Residue, then its C-alpha position, 0 to 999 in steps of 0.5 A: x577229554x578228562x573229567x576236569x576239562x568237563x568242568x571248564x566254563x564255555x569261555x574255556x573252550x576258546x581254543x578247542x572251539x577253534x578246531x572245525x569238527x566234522x560228521x565223522x568225529x561223531x561218536x555218539x547215535x543220534x536220536x532225532x524223531x519219534x522212530x529213534x527215540x522209541x529204539x532208544x527206549x527199548x534199549x532202556x528196557x533192555x539194559x537201563x542206563x543214566x539219562x536226562x531229557x528235557x522239553x523246549x518250544x523250539x528245536x533251536x533252544x533244544x540244540x543250544x543247550x546240547x551245545x553248551x556241553x563241552x562234548x557236543x558239537x555243530x559239524x561244519x560239513x553237516x551242520x548236525x549236532x555231533x557228540x565226542x562221547x559214546x552217548x545216545x544224544x539229540x533233539x527230536x519232536x514229540x509226535x504222541x498226541x496223547x503226551x503233555x508235551x505233543x509238538x515240543x522239541x525233546x533234548x536227550x543225553x543218554x549213556x554208561x559213561x554219562x556221569x553225575x557231574x554231567x548230568x548235573x550240568x545239563x539238568x541246570x543248562x536245561x532249567x536255567x533256559x526255562x525247559x521242562x525235565x521229561x524224564x531221566x535216570x540219574x547217575x549214581x557216580 
């Protein structure tokens, strides 16, 4: 997927969306629970990469936000979200009772190739959906 493909509107994905994606098409690392998120945080300590994270009231809303990105799809065989880029991504429920977002569902996407344009797109999608920004490191490019 080229940089110009990223800027196409969702309606422009009609041709691409007719393709049936499978779990084996996933190139990303899925974050789907607190354990996965804690692993991500440990990686961030060692090698900080750009990321953005928003909190939603429901898993469905968090999934829908990620699905608006041009490189996230739902696999037909597993019904799970997949990523066509080498990113850490996903939705997990915050299970830390000391956290102000406890019980909410956090959508996260991160990676070395996560660009400023991608970051801004995710921020816009989540803000328009009424989500609360939970964290992030803005990419430089």
